[in-house]
N, C-alpha and C positions, 0 to 999 in steps of 0.2 A: 406226081408230087404236087401238092397244092401250092398255089402262089403265096409267097411271103408278102404280107402287107404290114404297114406301120402307119399309125395315125397319132397325131399329137393334139393335146388340149391342155392349156395352162402348163403346169409342171409334170404332166402325166403323158405316158406313151402306152398305146396298145400295140403289140407286135405279135406276129405269128412266127417269128424267127426262132427255131428251136435252140439255137446257140445262146440265146439270151435267158433261157429258162434256168431258174435257180431251184434245183431239186430240194435242197435243204429248206428253203423258204416255203416251197409248196407243201412239203411234208409237215412243216410246223403249222401252217394255216389249216391243213386238212385234219390235224389232230383235234381241232375244235369244231369240225363239221360232223353233224350227227350221222351222215350217210357214209363217212369214210373211216370210221373207227377201225383200227387194226391194220391199216395200210402202212407198209414199210417204205422207206425211201427206195429200196430196190424194186418193189412193186410199182411205185410211181414212175420210176425211170423207165421201166419196161412198157407200161401202158402209154406213156408219153411218146414213145417211138412209133406207136400205132395210132396216133390221134393227131388231129389238128388242134393245137393249143394256142389260145389267145392269152398271152401274158399281159398283165397290167403292171406298169412300172412308175414309180415316183422317184425322180432323180436317180435312175439306174438301179433302184432297189425294187424287187418284185413285191407287189402289194395286192395282187389279185390274179385270177385266172378263170378261164372257162375252157372246157374240152369238148370237142366234137368228134364223134366216131361216125364215119360216113362212107358210102360207096361213091359219093360225089355225083350221083346220077338220079337216084330215086329216094334215098333215105338218109336222115341224119339223126343222131341221138345227141342231145345237149346234156352235158353232165359236169359235175365238179365246178359249178359256178360259185365263186367265193371272192369277196372283197375283205381285206384285212380290217379288223375292227377300228383301227386308228384312222382309216380312210373312208369309212362309211358316212353317208349323209351328204356326199358331195356330187351325187349324180353319176358316180362311176358305174354302177350296175346298169343303169339305163344306157349310158354311152357304150358299155361293153356289149349289150344286146343289140344296139344299133349297128355296131361294127361287125358283129357276127352275122347279122341278117344281110349286111351289104357285101360280105366277102364274095368276090367273083366266082369262086369255085363252089359256092353253096346256092347259086341261083337255079331256079327251075325244079327244085326237089319236090317230089310229090308229097312226102310226109316227113315231118319232124316229130320227135318224141322227147319227153323229159319226165322226170319224177320229182316232185317237191312236196314237202310237208308244210311249208310255211311261206312260200314266196309267190303264191298265185297272183297277187296284185301286180307284181313286176311283170310277169310273163303275159298277163292279160293285156297290158298296154301295147304289146307287140303282136296281138292277134291270136295268142295261144288260148285254147279252150279245153274244157274237160272232154274226155272221150265221149263221142255220141253213143257208141255201143261197146261199153267196157266188157260185156259178156263175150265178145268176139276175140278178146285179147287174152293171151296166156303168157305165163313166164315160168322159168325154172329158177328158183332161188336156192343157192347153196350156203346161205348164212354168211 
């Protein structure tokens, strides 16, 4: 089980405590995310059980998240990074990425992966790059 962390900044908190997650708020945010169309609250609740989720909270209300799927040894997939529209422009995405990269259970991983259509600039600030050899990578996509 990964270590639960909690960090504070101004009136915001980032926590990996699963008990704090608000499935309804997450489902609402993800309805506006191009990559998460069609996900139901039941699906979200299930995959949260199998992920390390970083919740972002403003005065106890969930306003963001990021999810890590990992073996905690060699590989991590970063996904579902989202900050509610009302809280964007305050550096929360950068703070969230800093917090994720500092998590003690995610240190020493050989490879991290993510997919993004429009947030390359954010991730590049943290050392992420395009694949050197995309022809070596495959996927199976079931729509």
